[in-house]
Backbone as CSV, one residue per row, in Angstrom:
resi,resn,N_x,N_y,N_z,CA_x,CA_y,CA_z,C_x,C_y,C_z
1,MET,-34.558,72.020,15.361,-36.394,72.198,14.783,-36.420,73.298,14.310
2,PHE,-37.004,73.566,12.664,-37.052,74.900,12.036,-38.550,74.892,12.406
3,ILE,-39.711,76.188,12.477,-40.611,76.374,12.363,-40.681,77.678,12.185
4,PRO,-42.466,77.378,11.233,-42.044,79.255,9.903,-41.619,80.643,10.823
5,ASP,-41.942,80.562,11.996,-41.397,81.713,13.018,-39.952,81.584,13.555
6,GLY,-38.979,81.097,13.026,-37.987,80.468,13.815,-37.681,78.998,14.196
7,HIS,-36.613,78.912,15.112,-36.377,77.283,15.570,-35.948,77.277,17.414
8,VAL,-36.285,76.041,17.099,-35.665,75.300,18.212,-35.035,74.332,18.606
9,SER,-34.189,74.807,19.446,-33.207,73.622,19.625,-32.522,72.710,20.900
10,ILE,-32.569,71.954,21.036,-31.633,70.983,22.090,-30.412,70.903,22.134
11,SER,-29.714,70.395,23.190,-28.147,69.879,22.906,-28.548,69.652,25.015
12,ALA,-27.669,68.165,25.125,-28.055,67.465,26.417,-26.583,66.540,26.474
13,LYS,-26.374,66.186,27.304,-25.248,64.992,27.513,-25.659,64.184,28.801
14,ILE,-24.627,62.918,29.399,-25.479,62.666,30.452,-24.221,61.917,31.324
15,ASP,-23.495,61.850,32.473,-22.020,61.735,32.804,-21.672,60.207,32.008
16,ARG,-22.816,59.094,32.245,-22.493,58.165,32.493,-24.100,57.205,30.871
17,LYS,-23.911,55.582,30.618,-24.495,55.505,30.181,-25.679,54.125,30.991
18,GLY,-24.584,53.706,32.026,-25.326,52.806,32.958,-25.799,53.261,33.971
19,PHE,-26.739,52.009,34.500,-27.548,52.355,35.462,-27.922,52.117,36.737
20,CYS,-28.705,51.715,37.943,-29.313,51.071,38.389,-30.916,51.480,38.932
21,GLU,-31.127,50.625,39.909,-32.301,51.198,40.129,-32.333,52.155,41.640
22,GLY,-32.644,53.353,41.806,-32.889,54.447,42.804,-32.008,55.001,42.296
23,GLU,-30.463,54.832,41.492,-29.713,56.234,41.420,-30.373,57.558,40.569
24,ASP,-29.581,58.607,40.254,-30.281,59.937,40.044,-29.206,59.928,38.741
25,ILE,-29.521,59.974,37.742,-29.517,61.026,36.512,-29.418,62.033,36.068
26,CYS,-28.070,62.470,36.320,-27.765,63.795,35.910,-27.990,64.382,34.778
27,ILE,-28.405,65.502,34.083,-28.839,65.963,32.794,-28.511,67.467,32.511
28,ASN,-27.184,67.443,31.715,-26.826,69.192,31.781,-27.482,68.958,29.947
29,ALA,-27.897,70.215,30.184,-28.264,70.668,28.496,-28.746,71.879,28.260
30,LYS,-29.373,71.939,26.967,-29.622,73.809,26.568,-30.125,73.788,25.982
31,PHE,-31.230,75.061,25.731,-32.255,74.655,25.066,-32.524,76.091,24.977
32,GLU,-32.738,76.313,22.970,-32.765,77.375,23.027,-34.217,77.544,21.928
33,ASN,-34.894,79.068,22.548,-36.165,79.144,21.963,-35.820,80.711,20.861
34,THR,-35.796,80.407,19.250,-36.849,81.495,19.000,-37.975,82.306,18.192
35,CYS,-38.451,81.000,18.475,-40.199,81.045,18.048,-40.749,82.374,18.642
36,SER,-42.085,81.974,18.230,-42.352,83.259,18.905,-43.789,82.345,20.123
37,ARG,-43.939,81.304,19.905,-44.594,80.930,21.135,-43.581,80.204,22.398
38,ILE,-44.022,79.767,23.062,-43.950,79.629,24.970,-43.424,77.892,24.551
39,VAL,-42.577,77.532,24.830,-41.844,76.062,25.171,-41.847,75.249,26.515
40,VAL,-42.076,73.914,26.695,-41.493,73.518,27.712,-40.467,72.440,27.698
41,PRO,-40.023,72.324,27.941,-38.692,71.126,28.309,-38.854,70.363,28.811
42,LYS,-38.543,69.387,28.890,-39.063,68.011,29.662,-38.040,66.711,29.800
43,ALA,-38.033,66.085,30.079,-37.297,64.424,30.062,-38.187,63.482,30.581
44,ALA,-37.982,61.780,30.482,-37.879,61.124,30.326,-37.668,59.833,29.975
45,ILE,-37.598,58.770,31.231,-36.702,57.436,31.120,-37.687,56.538,30.008
46,MET,-37.428,56.195,29.017,-38.772,55.585,28.169,-38.150,53.700,28.308
47,VAL,-38.894,52.615,27.689,-39.029,51.274,27.391,-39.619,51.116,26.496
48,LYS,-38.790,50.066,26.045,-39.398,49.958,24.591,-39.158,48.536,24.582
49,HIS,-40.098,47.584,24.283,-40.675,46.293,24.034,-40.502,45.338,23.213
50,THR,-39.181,45.233,22.461,-39.177,44.501,20.861,-39.433,42.969,21.010
51,TYR,-40.970,42.554,20.532,-41.356,41.000,20.228,-41.105,40.686,19.049
52,GLN,-40.208,39.879,18.759,-39.743,38.545,17.188,-40.192,37.440,17.189
53,ALA,-41.422,37.042,16.134,-41.811,35.571,15.867,-42.590,35.544,15.157
54,ASN,-41.860,33.919,14.108,-42.637,33.897,13.262,-42.358,35.012,12.137
55,GLY,-41.540,35.584,11.803,-41.406,36.198,11.334,-41.955,37.708,11.424
56,ARG,-42.342,37.714,12.379,-43.634,38.913,12.879,-42.409,39.727,13.764
57,THR,-42.659,41.373,14.557,-42.732,42.042,14.547,-43.587,42.951,15.433
58,LYS,-43.313,43.465,17.312,-44.089,44.041,17.656,-43.254,44.454,19.132
59,VAL,-43.464,45.830,18.761,-42.817,47.430,19.726,-43.661,47.589,20.437
60,LEU,-43.626,47.883,21.778,-44.631,48.098,22.920,-43.596,48.918,23.810
61,GLY,-43.909,50.982,23.520,-43.426,51.649,24.674,-43.898,52.020,25.056
62,GLN,-43.287,52.639,27.159,-43.724,53.220,27.520,-42.975,54.373,28.300
63,LYS,-43.558,55.143,28.424,-43.071,55.950,29.686,-43.276,56.346,30.996
64,LEU,-42.086,55.814,31.841,-41.893,55.774,32.834,-41.555,57.190,34.234
65,SER,-40.917,57.929,33.972,-40.504,59.066,35.143,-40.258,60.367,33.803
66,VAL,-40.773,61.006,35.071,-41.066,62.004,34.098,-40.257,64.075,34.726
67,VAL,-39.568,64.207,34.210,-39.147,65.623,35.023,-39.441,66.919,34.026
68,ARG,-40.324,67.973,34.359,-40.048,69.103,33.323,-39.447,69.997,34.030
69,GLY,-39.175,70.937,32.808,-38.112,73.088,33.233,-38.992,73.539,33.554
70,ASN,-38.939,74.837,33.335,-39.179,75.964,33.471,-39.939,76.469,31.704
71,HIS,-41.109,77.520,31.783,-41.067,77.387,30.613,-39.952,78.569,30.059
72,ILE,-40.624,78.365,28.882,-39.258,79.051,27.827,-40.175,79.837,26.518
73,ILE,-39.724,81.492,27.279,-40.675,82.519,26.007,-39.676,82.794,24.892
74,SER,-40.104,83.321,23.856,-39.634,83.105,22.559,-38.411,84.396,22.439
75,GLY,-37.357,84.102,22.473,-36.243,84.557,22.158,-35.196,84.024,23.715
76,MET,-35.573,83.081,23.726,-34.760,83.578,25.321,-34.256,81.649,25.401
77,CYS,-33.380,81.277,26.439,-32.791,79.719,26.502,-32.703,79.277,27.501
78,ASP,-33.148,78.308,28.214,-32.614,77.893,29.846,-31.369,76.321,29.579
79,MET,-31.092,76.677,30.623,-29.746,75.400,30.718,-30.230,74.556,31.792
80,TRP,-29.523,73.319,31.951,-30.361,72.448,32.575,-28.385,72.275,33.130
81,GLN,-28.126,72.414,34.568,-27.121,71.606,34.845,-26.973,70.614,35.949
82,GLY,-27.126,69.262,35.889,-26.948,68.483,37.030,-28.510,68.621,37.070
83,LYS,-29.434,68.627,36.582,-31.236,68.165,36.749,-30.856,66.855,36.784
84,THR,-31.795,66.303,38.044,-31.993,64.751,38.158,-33.248,64.011,38.103
85,ILE,-32.805,63.282,37.302,-34.180,61.874,37.132,-34.370,60.731,37.631
86,ARG,-34.724,60.403,38.904,-34.624,58.903,39.381,-35.091,57.990,38.680
87,VAL,-34.040,56.814,38.771,-34.275,55.122,37.481,-35.470,55.025,39.180
88,PRO,-36.338,54.206,38.886,-37.208,53.839,38.926,-36.847,52.467,39.085
89,ARG,-38.389,51.903,40.103,-37.945,49.962,40.233,-38.133,49.299,38.389
90,LEU,-36.876,48.414,37.649,-37.124,48.716,36.642,-36.013,47.181,36.697
91,LYS,-36.370,45.987,35.779,-35.252,44.679,35.722,-34.745,45.272,34.485
92,PRO,-33.232,44.814,34.612,-32.281,44.867,34.054,-32.465,44.806,32.132
93,SER,-31.707,45.525,31.933,-31.252,45.973,30.410,-31.335,44.018,29.204
94,LEU,-32.083,43.604,28.405,-32.481,42.344,27.818,-31.592,42.733,26.856
95,LEU,-30.430,41.913,26.402,-29.560,42.700,25.699,-29.337,40.926,24.925
96,GLY,-28.963,40.794,23.235,-28.570,39.781,23.088,-29.243,38.615,23.061
97,CYS,-30.638,38.714,22.928,-31.727,37.133,22.861,-32.467,38.280,21.565
98,ASP,-32.630,36.785,20.652,-33.575,36.576,19.418,-34.404,36.806,19.406
99,ILE,-35.561,36.710,20.558,-37.065,36.926,20.082,-37.694,38.544,21.166
100,ILE,-36.922,38.290,22.726,-36.981,39.690,23.136,-35.650,40.513,23.083
101,HIS,-36.258,41.845,22.877,-35.481,42.805,23.509,-36.002,44.048,24.344
102,VAL,-35.556,44.728,25.502,-35.578,45.111,25.976,-34.533,46.770,25.908
103,ASP,-35.671,47.916,25.895,-34.294,48.548,25.587,-34.689,50.216,26.417
104,TYR,-33.815,51.004,26.790,-34.173,51.561,27.190,-33.423,53.073,27.261
105,ALA,-33.713,54.279,26.879,-33.807,55.244,26.884,-34.121,56.605,27.427
106,LEU,-33.071,57.670,27.667,-33.504,59.428,28.428,-33.738,59.710,27.141
107,ARG,-35.458,60.522,26.848,-35.986,61.073,26.208,-35.656,62.445,26.837
108,ILE,-35.344,63.751,26.318,-35.108,64.786,26.337,-35.612,65.354,25.410
109,TYR,-36.941,66.563,25.225,-37.508,66.433,24.351,-38.257,67.892,25.538
110,VAL,-38.623,68.891,23.917,-39.213,70.065,24.082,-40.931,70.388,23.300
111,HIS,-41.879,70.431,24.543,-43.177,70.420,23.838,-42.892,72.067,22.860
112,ILE,-44.040,71.808,22.597,-44.557,73.294,21.029,-45.618,73.072,20.971
113,PRO,-46.672,74.003,21.313,-48.449,74.776,21.297,-47.913,74.265,19.495
114,GLY,-48.946,72.963,19.345,-49.445,73.364,18.139,-48.357,73.221,17.172
115,SER,-47.437,72.479,17.721,-46.239,71.908,15.953,-46.088,70.701,16.825
116,ASP,-45.190,70.052,16.199,-44.422,68.601,16.695,-43.293,69.004,18.109
117,LYS,-42.849,67.724,18.551,-41.963,67.633,19.428,-40.380,67.183,18.667
118,VAL,-39.605,67.967,19.661,-38.359,68.723,19.036,-37.968,66.956,19.974
119,VAL,-37.154,66.316,19.728,-36.760,65.317,20.715,-35.278,64.460,20.364
120,LEU,-35.022,64.710,21.544,-33.415,63.524,21.494,-33.276,63.020,22.075
121,GLU,-32.708,61.690,22.268,-32.491,60.700,22.648,-31.605,59.677,23.212
122,LEU,-31.170,59.417,24.601,-29.687,58.824,24.946,-29.981,57.477,25.302
123,PRO,-29.357,56.490,24.848,-29.904,55.786,25.411,-28.929,55.113,26.963
124,LEU,-29.882,54.117,27.022,-29.411,53.385,28.942,-29.424,52.139,28.786
125,VAL,-28.493,51.543,29.875,-28.366,50.415,30.287,-28.681,50.122,31.859
126,ILE,-29.750,49.902,32.030,-30.030,49.382,33.297,-29.346,48.134,34.210
127,GLY,-29.064,47.978,35.216,-28.363,46.900,35.530,-28.694,46.633,36.651
128,ASN,-28.003,45.644,37.163,-28.616,45.248,38.937,-27.452,45.391,39.851
129,ILE,-26.453,45.607,39.603,-25.098,46.365,40.298,-24.262,46.911,40.084
130,PRO,-24.835,48.471,40.746,-24.199,49.344,41.063,-22.535,49.949,40.433
131,PHE,-21.827,50.738,39.991,-20.786,50.815,40.141,-20.732,51.950,40.818
132,ASN,-19.212,50.898,41.782,-18.348,52.061,42.467,-17.392,52.963,42.229
133,GLY,-16.956,52.157,41.411,-15.315,52.348,40.543,-14.398,51.560,41.032
134,PHE,-13.579,51.755,40.157,-12.478,50.492,40.542,-11.988,50.446,42.153
135,GLY,-11.419,51.870,42.915,-10.500,51.903,43.945,-11.177,51.365,44.881
136,SER,-12.937,51.864,45.048,-14.167,51.289,45.942,-13.969,49.955,46.091
137,ARG,-13.974,49.587,45.074,-13.904,47.570,44.514,-12.868,46.691,45.198
138,THR,-11.321,47.556,45.319,-10.281,46.990,45.432,-10.229,47.198,47.027
139,ASN,-10.428,48.334,47.327,-10.547,48.534,48.937,-11.170,47.767,49.808
140,SER,-12.781,47.080,48.565,-13.450,46.287,49.385,-12.934,45.064,49.679
141,MET,-11.986,44.186,48.644,-11.817,43.051,48.615,-10.414,43.258,49.778
142,SER,-9.647,44.413,49.268,-8.076,44.112,50.694,-9.256,44.511,51.961
143,SER,-10.286,44.661,52.085,-11.085,44.820,53.610,-11.330,43.140,53.637
144,GLN,-11.935,42.838,53.006,-12.381,40.870,53.056,-11.115,39.995,53.433
145,ALA,-10.001,40.580,52.764,-8.824,39.296,52.620,-8.397,40.125,54.220
146,GLU,-8.269,41.271,54.447,-7.469,41.529,55.805,-8.701,40.710,57.053
147,SER,-10.491,40.397,57.372,-11.304,39.967,57.836,-10.935,38.021,57.675
148,LEU,-10.430,38.011,56.802,-10.094,36.663,56.629,-9.093,35.804,57.282
149,ASN,-7.830,36.725,57.326,-6.631,36.702,57.988,-6.690,37.376,59.428
150,THR,-7.658,37.017,60.344,-7.850,37.658,61.442,-7.571,36.634,62.667
151,PRO,-6.272,36.331,63.619,-6.863,35.397,64.110,-7.826,34.402,64.871
152,PHE,-7.615,33.502,65.296,-9.327,33.261,66.300,-8.991,33.430,67.808
153,SER,-7.939,33.791,67.927,-7.396,34.501,69.157,-8.529,35.941,69.911
154,SER,-8.280,36.112,68.544,-9.475,37.884,68.534,-10.687,37.827,68.752
155,PHE,-10.997,36.230,68.890,-12.731,35.491,68.930,-12.934,35.599,70.632
156,GLY,-11.671,35.771,70.644,-11.656,35.463,72.478,-12.366,36.695,73.245
157,SER,-12.227,38.295,73.049,-12.265,39.159,73.465,-13.972,39.411,73.032
158,LEU,-14.666,38.641,72.659,-16.139,39.246,72.440,-16.754,39.051,73.706
159,CYS,-17.442,40.026,74.167,-18.664,39.545,75.346,-19.322,38.425,75.329
160,LEU,-18.709,37.667,76.399,-20.077,35.914,76.751,-20.673,36.620,77.755
161,PRO,-21.531,35.211,77.523,-22.851,35.864,78.269,-22.865,35.391,79.813
162,SER,-23.545,36.417,80.568,-23.123,35.459,81.691,-23.563,33.976,82.352
163,GLN,-23.000,33.677,83.090,-23.948,32.093,83.732,-25.099,32.321,84.609
164,PRO,-25.563,31.313,84.349,-26.707,31.225,84.863,-26.903,31.288,85.642
165,PRO,-27.831,31.792,87.010,-28.172,31.010,88.610,-27.846,29.721,88.331
166,SER,-27.545,29.309,89.884,-27.376,28.247,90.582,-28.384,27.796,91.455
167,TYR,-28.907,26.424,90.507,-30.089,25.904,91.303,-30.339,26.460,93.100
168,SER,-29.424,26.003,93.873,-29.074,26.118,94.999,-29.664,27.377,95.420
169,ASN,-30.317,28.215,94.660,-30.749,29.464,94.886,-32.114,29.325,95.070
170,ILE,-32.270,28.358,94.586,-33.715,28.193,94.819,-34.620,26.837,94.866
171,SER,-33.850,26.555,95.469,-34.322,24.778,95.687,-34.880,25.591,96.871
172,ARG,-36.222,24.611,97.366,-37.319,23.892,98.415,-37.579,23.480,98.627
173,ASP,-38.206,23.090,100.322,-39.066,21.399,100.433,-40.127,21.142,99.779
174,CYS,-40.218,20.215,98.881,-41.013,20.399,98.307,-41.690,18.655,98.194
175,ARG,-41.471,18.030,99.294,-41.641,16.825,99.869,-43.837,16.806,99.188
176,ILE,-43.722,15.818,99.010,-45.051,15.055,99.309,-45.498,14.601,100.691
177,ASP,-46.652,15.238,101.241,-46.907,14.963,102.190,-48.198,14.355,102.447
178,SER,-49.142,15.062,102.068,-50.545,14.251,101.067,-50.658,14.968,99.833
179,ALA,-51.229,14.683,99.467,-52.367,14.772,97.613,-52.580,15.788,97.510
180,LEU,-52.664,16.600,98.324,-52.738,17.970,98.509,-52.062,18.911,97.923
181,THR,-50.880,17.986,97.865,-49.641,19.379,98.070,-49.585,20.114,96.236
182,PRO,-49.833,21.195,95.888,-49.594,21.853,94.858,-48.103,21.269,94.194
183,LEU,-48.248,20.788,92.519,-47.224,20.923,91.442,-46.306,22.116,90.963
184,LEU,-47.420,23.047,91.007,-47.094,23.894,90.478,-46.875,25.316,90.945
185,VAL,-45.246,25.646,91.410,-44.634,26.695,92.251,-43.906,27.712,91.473
186,ASN,-44.514,28.895,92.344,-44.208,30.230,91.884,-42.861,31.075,92.517
187,TYR,-42.023,30.489,92.108,-40.678,30.868,92.961,-40.342,32.036,93.306
188,ASP,-40.854,33.075,92.590,-41.235,34.680,93.104,-41.759,35.205,93.968
189,ALA,-43.238,34.560,93.403,-44.390,34.587,94.553,-44.503,36.511,93.840
190,ASP,-44.231,36.991,92.699,-45.022,37.524,91.762,-45.834,37.541,90.851
191,GLU,-46.734,38.195,90.971,-48.230,38.189,90.222,-47.658,38.189,88.445
192,ASP,-46.624,38.572,88.322,-46.240,39.124,87.241,-45.352,37.906,86.259
193,GLU,-45.135,36.942,87.311,-44.138,36.222,86.413,-45.294,35.063,86.170
194,GLY,-44.785,33.777,85.893,-45.769,32.924,85.657,-45.209,31.260,86.771
195,LEU,-46.489,30.645,86.166,-46.094,29.609,87.706,-45.058,28.924,86.538
196,PHE,-43.931,27.915,87.533,-43.212,27.283,87.244,-43.811,25.430,87.406
197,MET,-43.720,24.260,86.630,-43.602,22.654,87.066,-42.558,22.603,87.546
198,ARG,-42.792,22.115,88.540,-41.592,21.351,89.285,-42.113,19.511,89.726
199,ALA,-40.928,19.135,89.121,-41.262,17.481,89.722,-41.079,16.839,90.850
200,PRO,-42.478,16.332,91.431,-41.949,16.022,92.400,-40.777,15.209,93.351
201,GLU,-40.990,15.801,94.264,-39.406,14.717,95.185,-39.829,13.909,96.013
202,LEU,-40.228,12.455,95.522,-40.489,11.343,96.700,-39.415,11.242,97.858
203,TRP,-39.909,10.979,99.024,-39.099,10.323,100.382,-39.081,9.545,100.987
204,TYR,-38.150,8.185,101.048,-39.157,7.907,102.094,-38.032,6.653,103.094
205,PRO,-38.586,6.504,103.902,-37.770,5.980,105.103,-37.093,5.198,105.050
206,PRO,-35.198,5.045,105.623,-34.754,3.953,105.143,-35.005,2.423,105.899
207,PRO,-34.087,1.529,105.661,-34.796,0.473,105.795,-34.549,0.595,107.458
208,PRO,-34.820,-0.657,108.462,-34.303,-0.698,109.469,-32.981,-1.258,109.345
209,ALA,-32.467,-1.469,110.649,-30.915,-1.935,110.636,-30.994,-3.683,111.007
210,TYR,-30.686,-4.780,110.237,-30.778,-6.212,111.124,-30.327,-6.287,112.379
211,THR,-29.958,-5.616,113.053,-30.032,-6.093,114.024,-31.158,-6.163,115.440
212,GLU,-32.282,-4.667,114.949,-34.110,-4.549,115.653,-34.244,-5.616,115.469
213,VAL,-35.040,-6.412,116.324,-35.719,-7.257,116.806,-37.396,-6.413,116.829
214,ASP,-38.346,-7.189,115.509,-39.503,-5.825,116.242,-40.234,-6.643,116.910
215,GLU,-40.712,-5.871,118.248,-41.313,-6.920,119.641,-42.423,-7.782,118.745
216,ASP,-43.477,-6.825,118.090,-44.977,-7.906,117.624,-44.860,-9.486,116.829
217,LEU,-43.565,-8.983,116.530,-43.984,-10.285,115.711,-42.733,-11.601,116.263
218,LYS,-42.616,-11.035,117.757,-41.919,-11.632,118.472,-42.988,-12.378,119.321
219,GLN,-43.915,-11.794,120.133,-45.033,-11.750,120.944,-45.995,-13.363,119.553
220,GLN,-46.124,-12.864,118.880,-46.812,-13.886,117.869,-46.330,-15.359,117.093
221,TRP,-45.110,-15.371,117.698,-44.279,-16.425,117.393,-43.960,-16.935,118.272
222,PRO,-44.114,-17.439,119.644,-43.167,-17.958,120.691,-42.467,-19.363,120.647
223,CYS,-43.013,-20.382,119.474,-42.421,-21.190,119.702,-41.426,-21.157,118.466
224,SER,-41.444,-20.444,117.401,-40.397,-19.716,117.347,-38.986,-19.981,118.205
225,SER,-39.407,-18.528,118.367,-38.124,-17.956,119.061,-37.341,-19.039,120.283
226,GLY,-38.505,-20.090,121.221,-38.297,-21.246,121.892,-37.457,-22.339,120.942
227,LEU,-37.684,-22.273,120.417,-36.605,-23.418,118.686,-35.138,-22.150,119.398
228,LEU,-35.456,-21.392,118.898,-34.241,-20.616,118.377,-32.979,-20.407,119.577
229,ASN,-33.821,-20.604,120.975,-33.145,-21.048,122.304,-32.884,-21.756,122.789
230,HIS,-33.320,-22.666,122.265,-32.668,-24.074,122.688,-31.684,-24.805,122.204
231,GLU,-31.515,-24.214,120.675,-30.860,-24.704,120.319,-29.223,-24.484,120.528
């Protein structure tokens, strides 16, 4: 850009056009100032929404992230070698739609006091899948194929949990001798541990053998015993 007492120029490039959220854009740029004013180089990520409906068009622009360089005095130049600006959280570029367009660009500009800005815009495409190169993708696919071909016997080497303790180690005599026998038992007798509910075990004496004779019953029925003896 030419001004009455000199000119200001910008030349810049980036390594690629497509980026994702959280990636850094490396900027290589050269700024030259031959005017009598002090200028400031800056870079920003811009988004432009274009809406088209019923023959009408509406465009909305917004500045997202900004970085700036050092002041450049008259007769000096400045170089950006790998200066980075991070891509914020953005929605992917919306291309190929007839009514809505979402476009991104990297704007590199120089602020000149009392004059218009010198602007250079580089288009960007924002996606949601980072590009890692063909080689890394091939390696990841081969590693997945090897994992699928792993024999089932290899799973036997995994550490299995230990068996639970035997119930015989915690058995206790919890017969209900009276109605006051508690149903909650703390096996470890530790105040920090909780109480465990234990089902009561009912105990009944075995029935008498058939050869035994009840003496009380014999005294109550003497006639029956006499008839049995007579027969």
